[in-house]
C-alpha positions as a Markdown table, in Angstrom:
| # | Residue | x | y | z |
|---|---|---|---|---|
| 1 | Unk | 89.9 | 113.4 | 98.4 |
| 2 | Unk | 92.7 | 111.8 | 100.5 |
| 3 | Unk | 90.6 | 111.8 | 103.6 |
| 4 | Unk | 87.9 | 110.0 | 101.8 |
| 5 | Unk | 90.5 | 107.4 | 100.6 |
| 6 | Unk | 91.7 | 106.9 | 104.1 |
| 7 | Unk | 88.2 | 106.4 | 105.4 |
| 8 | Unk | 87.5 | 103.8 | 102.8 |
| 9 | Unk | 90.7 | 102.0 | 103.6 |
| 10 | Unk | 89.8 | 101.7 | 107.3 |
| 11 | Unk | 86.6 | 101.9 | 109.2 |
| 12 | Unk | 87.2 | 101.6 | 113.0 |
| 13 | Unk | 86.2 | 98.3 | 114.6 |
| 14 | Unk | 83.9 | 99.5 | 117.3 |
| 15 | Unk | 80.7 | 97.8 | 118.1 |
| 16 | Unk | 77.7 | 98.5 | 120.2 |
| 17 | Unk | 76.6 | 96.0 | 122.9 |
| 18 | Unk | 73.6 | 95.0 | 120.7 |
| 19 | Unk | 75.9 | 94.1 | 117.9 |
| 20 | Unk | 78.1 | 92.1 | 120.2 |
| 21 | Unk | 75.2 | 90.1 | 121.6 |
| 22 | Unk | 74.3 | 89.1 | 118.0 |
| 23 | Unk | 77.7 | 87.6 | 117.4 |
| 24 | Unk | 79.8 | 87.1 | 120.5 |
| 25 | Unk | 82.8 | 86.0 | 118.5 |
| 26 | Unk | 82.8 | 89.1 | 116.2 |
| 27 | Unk | 86.3 | 90.2 | 115.7 |
| 28 | Unk | 86.1 | 93.7 | 117.0 |
| 29 | Unk | 87.0 | 96.0 | 119.9 |
| 30 | Unk | 84.0 | 96.6 | 122.2 |
| 31 | Unk | 83.1 | 100.2 | 123.1 |
| 32 | Unk | 83.5 | 99.7 | 126.9 |
| 33 | Unk | 87.0 | 98.4 | 126.3 |
| 34 | Unk | 88.4 | 101.5 | 124.7 |
| 35 | Unk | 91.3 | 103.3 | 126.4 |
| 36 | Unk | 90.3 | 105.4 | 129.4 |
| 37 | Unk | 89.9 | 109.1 | 128.7 |
| 38 | Unk | 90.9 | 111.5 | 131.5 |
| 39 | Unk | 90.4 | 115.2 | 131.2 |
| 40 | Unk | 89.6 | 114.8 | 127.5 |
| 41 | Unk | 92.9 | 113.0 | 126.8 |
| 42 | Unk | 93.3 | 109.4 | 125.8 |
| 43 | Unk | 96.3 | 107.5 | 127.3 |
| 44 | Unk | 97.9 | 105.2 | 124.7 |
| 45 | Unk | 100.8 | 102.7 | 125.2 |
| 46 | Unk | 103.8 | 103.7 | 123.0 |
| 47 | Unk | 106.4 | 101.0 | 122.3 |
| 48 | Unk | 109.1 | 102.6 | 120.1 |
| 49 | Unk | 110.8 | 99.2 | 119.5 |
| 50 | Unk | 114.2 | 98.8 | 117.8 |
| 51 | Unk | 116.0 | 100.2 | 114.8 |
| 52 | Unk | 114.2 | 103.3 | 113.4 |
| 53 | Unk | 111.4 | 102.9 | 115.9 |
| 54 | Unk | 112.2 | 105.9 | 118.0 |
| 55 | Unk | 112.7 | 108.2 | 115.0 |
| 56 | Unk | 109.4 | 107.3 | 113.4 |
| 57 | Unk | 107.4 | 107.4 | 116.6 |
| 58 | Unk | 109.0 | 110.7 | 117.5 |
| 59 | Unk | 107.7 | 111.9 | 114.2 |
| 60 | Unk | 104.2 | 111.0 | 115.3 |
| 61 | Unk | 104.6 | 112.6 | 118.7 |
| 62 | Unk | 105.8 | 115.8 | 117.1 |
| 63 | Unk | 102.9 | 116.0 | 114.7 |
| 64 | Unk | 100.4 | 115.2 | 117.5 |
| 65 | Unk | 101.9 | 117.9 | 119.7 |
| 66 | Unk | 101.7 | 120.5 | 116.9 |
| 67 | Unk | 98.0 | 119.5 | 116.3 |
| 68 | Unk | 97.1 | 119.4 | 120.0 |
| 69 | Unk | 95.8 | 115.8 | 119.5 |
| 70 | Unk | 94.3 | 114.7 | 122.8 |
| 71 | Unk | 96.5 | 111.7 | 123.2 |
| 72 | Unk | 99.1 | 111.1 | 126.0 |
| 73 | Unk | 101.6 | 108.4 | 125.5 |
| 74 | Unk | 102.8 | 106.0 | 128.1 |
| 75 | Unk | 106.2 | 104.9 | 126.8 |
| 76 | Unk | 107.3 | 101.3 | 127.3 |
| 77 | Unk | 110.8 | 100.1 | 126.3 |
| 78 | Unk | 110.7 | 96.7 | 124.7 |
| 79 | Unk | 113.8 | 95.6 | 122.7 |
| 80 | Unk | 114.9 | 92.4 | 121.2 |
| 81 | Unk | 118.5 | 93.8 | 121.0 |
| 82 | Unk | 118.7 | 94.2 | 124.8 |
| 83 | Unk | 117.2 | 90.8 | 125.6 |
| 84 | Unk | 120.3 | 89.1 | 127.0 |
| 85 | Unk | 118.4 | 86.4 | 128.8 |
| 86 | Unk | 114.9 | 84.9 | 129.0 |
| 87 | Unk | 114.1 | 86.6 | 132.3 |
| 88 | Unk | 114.8 | 90.1 | 130.9 |
| 89 | Unk | 112.7 | 89.2 | 127.8 |
| 90 | Unk | 109.8 | 88.1 | 129.9 |
| 91 | Unk | 110.0 | 91.2 | 132.1 |
| 92 | Unk | 109.8 | 93.5 | 129.0 |
| 93 | Unk | 106.8 | 91.5 | 127.7 |
| 94 | Unk | 105.1 | 91.7 | 131.1 |
| 95 | Unk | 105.5 | 95.5 | 131.4 |
| 96 | Unk | 104.1 | 96.0 | 127.9 |
| 97 | Unk | 101.2 | 93.7 | 128.6 |
| 98 | Unk | 100.4 | 95.5 | 131.9 |
| 99 | Unk | 100.4 | 98.9 | 130.1 |
| 100 | Unk | 98.2 | 97.6 | 127.2 |
| 101 | Unk | 95.8 | 96.1 | 129.7 |
| 102 | Unk | 95.5 | 99.5 | 131.3 |
| 103 | Unk | 95.2 | 101.5 | 128.2 |
| 104 | Unk | 93.6 | 99.1 | 125.7 |
| 105 | Unk | 95.3 | 100.8 | 122.7 |
| 106 | Unk | 98.9 | 101.0 | 121.7 |
| 107 | Unk | 101.2 | 102.4 | 119.0 |
| 108 | Unk | 104.2 | 100.3 | 118.3 |
| 109 | Unk | 107.4 | 100.2 | 116.3 |
| 110 | Unk | 109.0 | 96.8 | 115.4 |
| 111 | Unk | 111.2 | 95.0 | 117.8 |
| 112 | Unk | 114.2 | 93.0 | 116.6 |
| 113 | Unk | 114.0 | 89.2 | 116.8 |
| 114 | Unk | 117.4 | 87.4 | 117.1 |
| 115 | Unk | 117.8 | 84.3 | 114.9 |
| 116 | Unk | 119.4 | 82.2 | 117.6 |
| 117 | Unk | 117.3 | 79.6 | 119.4 |
| 118 | Unk | 117.4 | 81.1 | 122.8 |
| 119 | Unk | 115.4 | 84.3 | 122.2 |
| 120 | Unk | 111.7 | 84.3 | 121.3 |
| 121 | Unk | 110.0 | 87.0 | 119.3 |
| 122 | Unk | 108.8 | 89.8 | 121.4 |
| 123 | Unk | 106.3 | 90.7 | 118.7 |
| 124 | Unk | 104.8 | 87.2 | 118.6 |
| 125 | Unk | 104.8 | 86.9 | 122.4 |
| 126 | Unk | 103.0 | 90.2 | 122.9 |
| 127 | Unk | 100.2 | 89.2 | 120.4 |
| 128 | Unk | 99.8 | 85.8 | 122.1 |
| 129 | Unk | 99.7 | 87.2 | 125.6 |
| 130 | Unk | 96.9 | 89.6 | 124.7 |
| 131 | Unk | 95.3 | 87.4 | 122.0 |
| 132 | Unk | 95.8 | 90.2 | 119.4 |
| 133 | Unk | 94.9 | 87.8 | 116.7 |
| 134 | Unk | 94.1 | 89.8 | 113.6 |
| 135 | Unk | 96.7 | 91.7 | 111.6 |
| 136 | Unk | 95.4 | 94.3 | 109.1 |
| 137 | Unk | 97.7 | 95.7 | 106.4 |
| 138 | Unk | 96.6 | 98.3 | 103.8 |
| 139 | Unk | 98.4 | 98.0 | 100.4 |
| 140 | Unk | 97.4 | 101.0 | 98.3 |
| 141 | Unk | 99.2 | 103.3 | 95.9 |
| 142 | Unk | 99.9 | 106.8 | 97.2 |
| 143 | Unk | 99.6 | 109.5 | 94.5 |
| 144 | Unk | 103.0 | 111.1 | 93.8 |
| 145 | Unk | 105.0 | 108.2 | 95.0 |
| 146 | Unk | 106.9 | 106.2 | 92.3 |
| 147 | Unk | 105.8 | 102.6 | 92.2 |
| 148 | Unk | 106.1 | 99.5 | 90.0 |
| 149 | Unk | 102.4 | 99.0 | 89.7 |
| 150 | Unk | 99.3 | 101.3 | 89.6 |
| 151 | Unk | 95.8 | 101.1 | 90.8 |
| 152 | Unk | 96.8 | 98.8 | 93.6 |
| 153 | Unk | 94.3 | 98.8 | 96.5 |
| 154 | Unk | 94.0 | 95.6 | 98.6 |
| 155 | Unk | 93.9 | 94.6 | 102.2 |
| 156 | Unk | 95.7 | 91.7 | 104.0 |
| 157 | Unk | 94.0 | 90.1 | 107.0 |
| 158 | Unk | 96.5 | 87.8 | 108.7 |
| 159 | Unk | 95.9 | 85.4 | 111.6 |
| 160 | Unk | 98.5 | 86.4 | 114.2 |
| 161 | Unk | 98.5 | 83.7 | 116.9 |
| 162 | Unk | 98.9 | 80.2 | 115.3 |
| 163 | Unk | 100.0 | 78.6 | 112.1 |
| 164 | Unk | 103.7 | 78.4 | 111.5 |
| 165 | Unk | 104.3 | 81.0 | 114.3 |
| 166 | Unk | 102.9 | 78.7 | 117.0 |
| 167 | Unk | 106.5 | 78.5 | 118.4 |
| 168 | Unk | 106.3 | 74.8 | 119.1 |
| 169 | Unk | 109.6 | 73.3 | 118.0 |
| 170 | Unk | 111.8 | 70.5 | 119.4 |
| 171 | Unk | 114.8 | 68.4 | 118.3 |
| 172 | Unk | 113.6 | 64.8 | 118.5 |
| 173 | Unk | 117.1 | 63.5 | 117.9 |
| 174 | Unk | 120.3 | 65.3 | 117.0 |
| 175 | Unk | 120.0 | 66.7 | 113.5 |
| 176 | Unk | 116.2 | 66.3 | 113.3 |
| 177 | Unk | 113.9 | 69.2 | 114.2 |
| 178 | Unk | 110.1 | 69.1 | 114.3 |
| 179 | Unk | 108.2 | 72.4 | 114.0 |
| 180 | Unk | 104.5 | 72.1 | 114.7 |
| 181 | Unk | 102.0 | 74.2 | 112.6 |
| 182 | Unk | 98.8 | 74.6 | 114.6 |
| 183 | Unk | 95.5 | 75.3 | 112.8 |
| 184 | Unk | 92.2 | 75.4 | 114.6 |
| 185 | Unk | 88.6 | 75.7 | 113.6 |
| 186 | Unk | 87.9 | 78.3 | 116.3 |
| 187 | Unk | 90.7 | 80.7 | 115.3 |
| 188 | Unk | 90.1 | 80.2 | 111.6 |
| 189 | Unk | 86.4 | 81.1 | 112.0 |
| 190 | Unk | 87.4 | 84.1 | 114.0 |
| 191 | Unk | 89.8 | 85.5 | 111.4 |
| 192 | Unk | 87.4 | 84.7 | 108.6 |
| 193 | Unk | 84.7 | 86.7 | 110.3 |
| 194 | Unk | 87.1 | 89.5 | 110.9 |
| 195 | Unk | 88.0 | 89.6 | 107.2 |
| 196 | Unk | 84.4 | 89.5 | 106.1 |
| 197 | Unk | 83.3 | 92.1 | 108.6 |
| 198 | Unk | 86.0 | 94.4 | 107.4 |
| 199 | Unk | 85.0 | 93.9 | 103.8 |
| 200 | Unk | 81.4 | 94.6 | 104.6 |
| 201 | Unk | 82.1 | 97.8 | 106.6 |
| 202 | Unk | 84.5 | 99.1 | 104.0 |
| 203 | Unk | 82.5 | 98.3 | 100.9 |
| 204 | Unk | 84.9 | 95.6 | 99.7 |
| 205 | Unk | 83.4 | 93.1 | 97.4 |
| 206 | Unk | 85.6 | 90.0 | 97.6 |
| 207 | Unk | 87.6 | 88.0 | 100.2 |
| 208 | Unk | 90.3 | 85.6 | 98.9 |
| 209 | Unk | 91.5 | 82.8 | 101.2 |
| 210 | Unk | 95.2 | 82.1 | 100.8 |
| 211 | Unk | 96.4 | 78.6 | 101.5 |
| 212 | Unk | 98.6 | 75.6 | 100.5 |
| 213 | Unk | 95.9 | 73.0 | 100.8 |
| 214 | Unk | 97.2 | 71.0 | 97.9 |
| 215 | Unk | 100.1 | 69.9 | 100.1 |
| 216 | Unk | 99.0 | 70.6 | 103.7 |
| 217 | Unk | 95.6 | 69.0 | 103.2 |
| 218 | Unk | 94.5 | 68.9 | 106.8 |
| 219 | Unk | 95.8 | 72.2 | 108.2 |
| 220 | Unk | 95.5 | 74.5 | 105.2 |
| 221 | Unk | 92.6 | 72.4 | 104.0 |
| 222 | Unk | 90.7 | 73.4 | 107.2 |
| 223 | Unk | 91.6 | 77.1 | 106.7 |
| 224 | Unk | 90.4 | 77.1 | 103.1 |
| 225 | Unk | 87.2 | 75.2 | 103.9 |
| 226 | Unk | 86.2 | 77.3 | 107.0 |
| 227 | Unk | 86.8 | 80.7 | 105.2 |
| 228 | Unk | 84.6 | 79.6 | 102.3 |
| 229 | Unk | 81.9 | 78.2 | 104.6 |
| 230 | Unk | 81.8 | 81.3 | 106.8 |
| 231 | Unk | 81.5 | 83.5 | 103.6 |
| 232 | Unk | 78.8 | 81.5 | 102.0 |
| 233 | Unk | 76.7 | 81.1 | 105.2 |
| 234 | Unk | 77.1 | 84.5 | 106.8 |
| 235 | Unk | 78.1 | 87.0 | 104.1 |
| 236 | Unk | 76.2 | 86.0 | 100.9 |
| 237 | Unk | 76.7 | 89.5 | 99.4 |
| 238 | Unk | 80.5 | 89.2 | 99.5 |
| 239 | Unk | 82.2 | 87.0 | 96.9 |
| 240 | Unk | 84.7 | 84.5 | 98.3 |
| 241 | Unk | 87.4 | 82.6 | 96.5 |
| 242 | Unk | 90.7 | 81.0 | 97.2 |
| 243 | Unk | 94.3 | 80.8 | 95.9 |
| 244 | Unk | 97.3 | 78.6 | 96.6 |
| 245 | Unk | 99.9 | 80.8 | 98.2 |
| 246 | Unk | 102.6 | 80.4 | 95.5 |
| 247 | Unk | 100.1 | 81.3 | 92.8 |
| 248 | Unk | 98.8 | 84.2 | 94.9 |
| 249 | Unk | 102.4 | 85.5 | 95.1 |
| 250 | Unk | 102.8 | 85.4 | 91.4 |
| 251 | Unk | 99.4 | 87.0 | 90.8 |
| 252 | Unk | 100.2 | 89.7 | 93.3 |
| 253 | Unk | 103.2 | 90.9 | 91.3 |
| 254 | Unk | 101.6 | 90.4 | 87.9 |
| 255 | Unk | 98.0 | 91.6 | 88.4 |
| 256 | Unk | 97.5 | 92.9 | 92.0 |
| 257 | Unk | 94.4 | 94.9 | 90.9 |
| 258 | Unk | 92.4 | 91.7 | 91.0 |
| 259 | Unk | 92.6 | 91.5 | 94.8 |
| 260 | Unk | 90.3 | 93.2 | 97.3 |
| 261 | Unk | 90.7 | 91.5 | 100.8 |
| 262 | Unk | 93.1 | 88.6 | 101.3 |
| 263 | Unk | 92.8 | 86.5 | 104.4 |
| 264 | Unk | 95.8 | 84.4 | 105.3 |
| 265 | Unk | 97.4 | 82.1 | 107.9 |
| 266 | Unk | 100.3 | 83.7 | 109.7 |
| 267 | Unk | 103.4 | 83.1 | 107.6 |
| 268 | Unk | 101.7 | 83.6 | 104.2 |
| 269 | Unk | 100.5 | 87.1 | 105.4 |
| 270 | Unk | 104.0 | 88.0 | 106.3 |
| 271 | Unk | 105.3 | 87.2 | 102.9 |
| 272 | Unk | 102.4 | 88.8 | 101.0 |
| 273 | Unk | 102.7 | 92.0 | 103.0 |
| 274 | Unk | 106.3 | 92.4 | 101.9 |
| 275 | Unk | 105.3 | 91.7 | 98.3 |
| 276 | Unk | 102.6 | 94.3 | 98.6 |
| 277 | Unk | 105.0 | 96.9 | 100.0 |
| 278 | Unk | 107.3 | 96.4 | 97.0 |
| 279 | Unk | 104.4 | 97.0 | 94.7 |
| 280 | Unk | 103.6 | 100.5 | 96.0 |
| 281 | Unk | 107.1 | 101.9 | 96.9 |
| 282 | Unk | 108.5 | 100.2 | 100.0 |
| 283 | Unk | 107.8 | 99.2 | 103.6 |
| 284 | Unk | 107.9 | 102.9 | 104.8 |
| 285 | Unk | 104.5 | 103.5 | 103.1 |
| 286 | Unk | 102.4 | 100.6 | 104.5 |
| 287 | Unk | 100.2 | 101.2 | 107.6 |
| 288 | Unk | 98.8 | 98.4 | 109.7 |
| 289 | Unk | 97.0 | 97.5 | 112.9 |
| 290 | Unk | 96.5 | 94.5 | 115.1 |
| 291 | Unk | 93.2 | 93.7 | 116.8 |
| 292 | Unk | 92.0 | 91.4 | 119.6 |
| 293 | Unk | 88.8 | 91.2 | 121.4 |
| 294 | Unk | 89.8 | 93.8 | 124.0 |
| 295 | Unk | 93.0 | 95.4 | 122.6 |
| 296 | Unk | 94.3 | 97.1 | 119.5 |
| 297 | Unk | 97.9 | 97.8 | 118.6 |
| 298 | Unk | 98.8 | 100.0 | 115.6 |
| 299 | Unk | 102.1 | 99.5 | 113.8 |
| 300 | Unk | 103.6 | 99.7 | 110.3 |
| 301 | Unk | 102.2 | 96.9 | 108.2 |
| 302 | Unk | 105.6 | 95.6 | 107.0 |
| 303 | Unk | 107.6 | 94.7 | 110.1 |
| 304 | Unk | 111.0 | 96.1 | 109.1 |
| 305 | Unk | 113.3 | 97.1 | 112.0 |
| 306 | Unk | 115.6 | 99.2 | 109.9 |
| 307 | Unk | 118.8 | 98.6 | 111.9 |
| 308 | Unk | 121.0 | 99.7 | 108.9 |
| 309 | Unk | 119.6 | 103.3 | 109.0 |
| 310 | Unk | 119.1 | 103.6 | 112.7 |
| 311 | Unk | 120.1 | 107.1 | 114.0 |
| 312 | Unk | 120.7 | 108.5 | 110.5 |
| 313 | Unk | 117.6 | 110.5 | 110.3 |
| 314 | Unk | 116.7 | 108.9 | 107.0 |
| 315 | Unk | 113.7 | 106.7 | 107.8 |
| 316 | Unk | 110.4 | 107.3 | 106.1 |
| 317 | Unk | 107.8 | 107.7 | 108.9 |
| 318 | Unk | 104.8 | 107.6 | 106.6 |
| 319 | Unk | 103.7 | 104.1 | 107.6 |
| 320 | Unk | 103.9 | 105.0 | 111.3 |
| 321 | Unk | 102.1 | 108.3 | 110.7 |
| 322 | Unk | 99.3 | 106.6 | 108.8 |
| 323 | Unk | 99.1 | 103.8 | 111.3 |
| 324 | Unk | 98.7 | 106.5 | 114.0 |
| 325 | Unk | 95.8 | 108.0 | 112.0 |
| 326 | Unk | 94.1 | 104.6 | 112.0 |
| 327 | Unk | 94.5 | 104.6 | 115.7 |
| 328 | Unk | 92.9 | 108.0 | 116.0 |
| 329 | Unk | 89.9 | 106.8 | 114.0 |
| 330 | Unk | 89.7 | 103.8 | 116.4 |
| 331 | Unk | 89.6 | 106.3 | 119.3 |
| 332 | Unk | 86.8 | 108.3 | 117.6 |
| 333 | Unk | 89.1 | 111.2 | 116.7 |
| 334 | Unk | 88.2 | 111.2 | 113.0 |
| 335 | Unk | 88.7 | 114.9 | 112.5 |
| 336 | Unk | 92.3 | 114.8 | 113.7 |
| 337 | Unk | 93.0 | 111.6 | 111.7 |
| 338 | Unk | 91.7 | 113.1 | 108.5 |
| 339 | Unk | 93.7 | 116.3 | 108.9 |
| 340 | Unk | 97.0 | 114.5 | 109.5 |
| 341 | Unk | 96.3 | 111.9 | 106.8 |
| 342 | Unk | 95.4 | 114.6 | 104.2 |
| 343 | Unk | 98.5 | 116.6 | 105.1 |
| 344 | Unk | 100.8 | 113.6 | 104.8 |
| 345 | Unk | 99.3 | 112.6 | 101.4 |
| 346 | Unk | 99.7 | 116.2 | 100.2 |
| 347 | Unk | 103.4 | 116.3 | 101.1 |
| 348 | Unk | 103.9 | 113.0 | 99.4 |
| 349 | Unk | 102.0 | 114.0 | 96.2 |
| 350 | Unk | 104.0 | 117.2 | 95.8 |
| 351 | Unk | 107.2 | 115.2 | 96.0 |
| 352 | Unk | 109.4 | 118.1 | 97.1 |
| 353 | Unk | 110.2 | 117.0 | 100.6 |
| 354 | Unk | 110.3 | 113.2 | 100.6 |
| 355 | Unk | 112.7 | 110.7 | 102.1 |
| 356 | Unk | 115.4 | 108.8 | 100.2 |
| 357 | Unk | 113.6 | 105.5 | 100.0 |
| 358 | Unk | 111.1 | 107.0 | 97.6 |
| 359 | Unk | 113.5 | 109.1 | 95.6 |
| 360 | Unk | 113.7 | 112.2 | 97.7 |
| 361 | Unk | 116.5 | 113.7 | 99.8 |
| 362 | Unk | 114.7 | 114.9 | 102.9 |
| 363 | Unk | 115.5 | 113.7 | 106.3 |
| 364 | Unk | 112.9 | 112.2 | 108.7 |
| 365 | Unk | 112.6 | 115.5 | 110.6 |
| 366 | Unk | 112.4 | 117.6 | 107.4 |
| 367 | Unk | 109.5 | 115.4 | 106.1 |
| 368 | Unk | 107.8 | 115.7 | 109.5 |
| 369 | Unk | 108.2 | 119.5 | 109.5 |
| 370 | Unk | 106.7 | 119.6 | 105.9 |
| 371 | Unk | 103.6 | 117.8 | 107.2 |
| 372 | Unk | 103.3 | 120.2 | 110.1 |
| 373 | Unk | 103.7 | 123.2 | 107.8 |
| 374 | Unk | 101.0 | 121.8 | 105.6 |
| 375 | Unk | 98.7 | 121.3 | 108.6 |
| 376 | Unk | 99.2 | 125.0 | 109.5 |
| 377 | Unk | 97.7 | 126.1 | 106.2 |
| 378 | Unk | 94.6 | 123.8 | 106.4 |
């Protein structure tokens, strides 16, 4: 049952050349662009990131090793905590970009972003360098995990490369800062098609455009209009509607069951993914992925660094494990993905060996071992 749930939640974005010729701007990874496979083993870029990143990616590595998953990781260190100057920051980004260009697929923890004005976000920079423009976040109740709401099952599709995260800011005069929000027709059409393609492939019935067009009439107005036009013209079998972001936030915490696929500009998606995590039990449960035309990077859907529990062996690795199973399906390793996903859900549903964030007392390594023990009986 759980493997069926996982398959419904995510169908890999791989297209044949004939499909690509029909829609060149389709928001998917092309078959020839998948990571190279040598000796039956895929090489994948691994970026542990900051905070709990090493602990939860070690969990994935341990499970993969126990299952003999044919994936070899090329580990790249990229840390916002160690970025003491802009040169060092750019060197880290360049190394990660080179690795992902070689391997095409990555598994990533979250890197810390300092709040001072001198350090840019490594996460945003990486997405922009590789044009990894579509963020996919799966918000779904997990049986056995205590949660505030039930029957929650929706998907967030977030534009990753423009909007409020364009990074274009300047101080025109002392005490006056201008931040530019960039919205383009091209990128809005691209993310809209991604959302509708995902809905069609995964038997989802409705796409909701999230915006603030009542105030930002040009920028968010363009987003709202383009999403609805793409839906009406190209996906007549999928219902399309729209909601103002503040109303959508209220609706998400009062009646989340109404949502199916939500497509959002950058910042609104960041906010709604955190709301979604709270609905189902916390950020440690939410898997995610990021797609560009040629590259895919899989990471937890709620981008929490977890500096406060770093090194304490308390982190919940579920989000990273399930993100890794999404990666395996992307690589065509559906059997391995289904086994690991089913074992993870089984351990969670029993509730005997779960981490503190969801009411248990198990450590990260104990939870990981419980999954491996379950796998050995399957």
